[in-house]
Backbone as CSV, one residue per row, in Angstrom:
resi,resn,N_x,N_y,N_z,CA_x,CA_y,CA_z,C_x,C_y,C_z
1,MET,-147.505,-200.597,-71.780,-146.661,-202.058,-72.400,-147.752,-203.109,-72.230
2,ASN,-147.245,-204.020,-73.173,-147.852,-205.448,-72.901,-147.593,-206.048,-71.509
3,GLU,-148.665,-207.111,-71.063,-148.240,-207.547,-69.654,-147.260,-208.594,-69.825
4,ARG,-147.258,-208.980,-71.107,-146.095,-210.226,-71.505,-144.636,-209.701,-71.381
5,ILE,-144.490,-208.425,-71.358,-143.160,-207.811,-71.403,-143.009,-207.284,-70.141
6,THR,-141.762,-207.331,-69.786,-141.547,-206.798,-68.324,-139.912,-206.104,-68.556
7,VAL,-139.825,-205.185,-68.071,-138.425,-204.393,-67.964,-138.132,-204.134,-66.479
8,ASP,-137.292,-204.669,-65.640,-136.645,-204.655,-64.534,-135.170,-204.884,-64.393
9,ALA,-135.065,-203.755,-63.733,-133.572,-203.319,-63.494,-132.779,-204.681,-63.004
10,GLY,-133.297,-205.414,-62.503,-132.833,-206.544,-61.612,-132.683,-207.813,-62.273
11,VAL,-133.478,-207.882,-63.468,-133.421,-209.000,-64.283,-132.853,-208.784,-65.690
12,CYS,-131.770,-209.428,-66.134,-131.088,-209.200,-67.164,-130.814,-207.843,-67.365
13,HIS,-130.009,-207.410,-66.542,-129.597,-206.030,-66.868,-130.586,-204.919,-67.426
14,GLY,-131.992,-205.290,-67.072,-132.997,-204.352,-67.320,-133.484,-204.589,-68.787
15,LYS,-133.105,-205.454,-69.354,-133.276,-205.724,-70.364,-134.722,-206.404,-70.844
16,PRO,-135.472,-206.124,-71.777,-137.298,-206.515,-71.970,-136.995,-207.929,-71.921
17,CYS,-137.855,-208.380,-70.485,-137.957,-210.142,-70.737,-139.441,-210.366,-70.973
18,ILE,-139.690,-211.986,-71.345,-141.046,-212.145,-71.169,-141.311,-212.343,-69.705
19,THR,-142.547,-211.565,-69.238,-142.784,-211.864,-67.954,-142.788,-213.044,-67.427
20,GLY,-142.210,-213.100,-66.184,-141.983,-214.158,-65.281,-140.781,-215.110,-65.627
21,THR,-140.100,-215.024,-66.912,-139.037,-215.371,-67.123,-137.768,-214.659,-67.404
22,ARG,-136.799,-215.380,-67.801,-135.475,-214.458,-68.168,-135.175,-214.504,-69.624
23,ILE,-136.254,-214.917,-70.220,-135.905,-214.808,-71.754,-136.339,-213.428,-72.251
24,MET,-134.984,-212.782,-72.741,-135.145,-211.811,-73.292,-135.711,-211.355,-74.843
25,VAL,-136.454,-210.322,-75.070,-137.277,-210.000,-76.385,-136.208,-210.274,-77.362
26,SER,-134.907,-209.610,-77.144,-133.778,-209.695,-78.108,-133.595,-211.055,-78.648
27,ASN,-133.511,-212.211,-77.659,-133.205,-213.589,-77.935,-134.274,-214.198,-79.144
28,ILE,-135.648,-213.593,-78.691,-136.523,-214.112,-79.753,-136.504,-213.432,-81.074
29,LEU,-136.564,-212.205,-80.858,-136.242,-211.462,-81.843,-134.802,-211.960,-83.139
30,ASN,-133.780,-212.087,-82.337,-132.494,-212.679,-83.114,-133.100,-213.797,-83.688
31,LEU,-133.660,-215.081,-83.401,-133.817,-216.097,-83.676,-135.003,-216.089,-85.143
32,LEU,-135.885,-215.034,-84.485,-136.936,-214.641,-86.058,-135.974,-214.255,-86.802
33,ALA,-135.056,-213.103,-86.759,-134.443,-212.700,-87.794,-133.697,-213.656,-88.659
34,HIS,-133.145,-214.669,-87.954,-131.914,-215.318,-88.379,-132.639,-216.723,-89.339
35,GLY,-134.094,-216.564,-89.241,-134.953,-217.525,-90.233,-135.778,-218.401,-89.110
36,ALA,-135.720,-218.715,-87.921,-136.654,-219.587,-87.309,-137.941,-219.178,-87.229
37,SER,-138.638,-220.087,-87.370,-139.976,-220.064,-87.300,-140.515,-219.772,-85.989
38,VAL,-141.896,-219.314,-85.602,-142.721,-219.218,-84.241,-142.323,-220.750,-83.825
39,ASP,-142.649,-221.559,-84.311,-142.788,-223.172,-83.976,-141.324,-223.114,-83.514
40,GLU,-140.323,-222.985,-84.018,-139.114,-223.642,-83.675,-138.679,-222.628,-82.493
41,VAL,-139.122,-221.114,-82.397,-138.636,-220.584,-81.295,-139.403,-221.440,-80.035
42,LEU,-140.627,-221.796,-79.955,-141.396,-222.215,-79.143,-140.564,-223.899,-78.859
43,GLU,-140.081,-224.381,-79.646,-139.040,-225.642,-79.489,-138.090,-225.100,-78.435
44,GLY,-137.429,-224.270,-78.562,-136.268,-223.867,-78.012,-136.603,-223.375,-76.515
45,TYR,-137.740,-222.717,-76.651,-138.370,-222.051,-75.282,-139.307,-222.518,-74.843
46,PRO,-139.235,-223.945,-74.334,-140.631,-224.777,-74.212,-141.447,-223.819,-73.080
47,ARG,-141.276,-222.779,-72.534,-141.695,-222.166,-71.471,-142.845,-220.976,-72.398
48,LEU,-142.082,-220.931,-73.310,-142.840,-219.324,-74.065,-144.231,-220.247,-74.723
49,THR,-145.443,-219.404,-74.965,-146.123,-219.431,-75.809,-146.287,-218.475,-77.151
50,ARG,-147.104,-219.135,-77.889,-147.153,-218.349,-79.119,-147.552,-216.932,-79.042
51,GLU,-148.189,-216.380,-77.780,-148.792,-215.124,-77.429,-147.636,-214.388,-77.453
52,ASP,-146.566,-214.986,-76.313,-145.245,-214.367,-76.050,-144.490,-213.796,-77.065
53,VAL,-144.427,-214.802,-78.139,-143.787,-214.294,-79.346,-144.224,-213.406,-80.135
54,HIS,-145.779,-213.264,-80.118,-146.163,-212.146,-80.642,-146.098,-210.701,-79.851
55,ALA,-145.888,-210.974,-78.600,-145.706,-209.845,-77.880,-144.536,-209.048,-77.900
56,ALA,-143.434,-210.351,-78.066,-142.119,-209.785,-78.348,-142.195,-208.858,-79.861
57,LEU,-142.589,-209.299,-80.561,-142.986,-208.833,-81.811,-143.386,-207.441,-81.768
58,ALA,-144.571,-207.147,-80.935,-145.487,-206.109,-80.858,-144.458,-205.017,-79.987
59,TYR,-143.637,-205.414,-79.442,-142.882,-204.822,-78.394,-141.790,-204.179,-79.157
60,ALA,-141.069,-204.884,-80.248,-140.119,-204.309,-81.067,-140.896,-203.295,-81.846
61,GLU,-141.860,-203.667,-82.320,-142.819,-202.242,-83.364,-142.825,-201.384,-82.567
62,ALA,-143.338,-201.214,-81.270,-143.607,-199.915,-80.618,-142.484,-199.372,-80.284
63,VAL,-141.366,-199.949,-79.916,-140.236,-199.420,-79.720,-139.614,-198.581,-80.947
64,ILE,-139.844,-199.109,-82.177,-139.367,-198.769,-83.305,-140.370,-197.646,-83.892
65,GLU,-141.546,-197.688,-83.565,-142.306,-196.794,-83.611,-142.357,-195.341,-82.933
66,ASP,-141.717,-195.558,-81.854,-141.437,-194.386,-80.744,-140.062,-193.760,-81.264
67,GLU,-139.081,-194.450,-82.003,-137.947,-194.015,-82.274,-138.131,-192.803,-82.871
68,GLU,-136.793,-191.668,-82.593,-136.936,-190.869,-83.364,-135.583,-190.708,-83.919
69,VAL,-135.964,-190.156,-85.427,-134.542,-190.283,-86.342,-134.339,-189.198,-86.587
70,ILE,-132.962,-188.976,-86.543,-132.360,-187.283,-86.660,-131.544,-187.377,-88.062
71,LEU,-132.209,-186.650,-89.111,-131.007,-186.869,-90.257,-129.904,-185.745,-90.219
72,THR,-128.949,-186.203,-90.600,-127.964,-185.071,-90.508,-127.283,-184.684,-92.052
73,ALA,-126.929,-183.707,-92.506,-126.374,-183.693,-93.724,-124.876,-184.217,-93.747
74,VAL,-124.662,-184.904,-94.815,-123.255,-185.453,-94.906,-122.455,-184.663,-95.834
């Protein structure tokens, strides 16, 4: 896992966060998914760096890459 992302059961109910913050990866992804630019994310979360935002995207990509899809007949 990227050193910029932490998963700790005692922080944000174990949701992946940017290390040293309580900023959840899902919050960053939600903003980006709804059209915010990286610069807008950084304005909203001044503690973040551009590398943190990229780490959140890389984390999401890794989770999806490892996902197993089971197709069922309908």
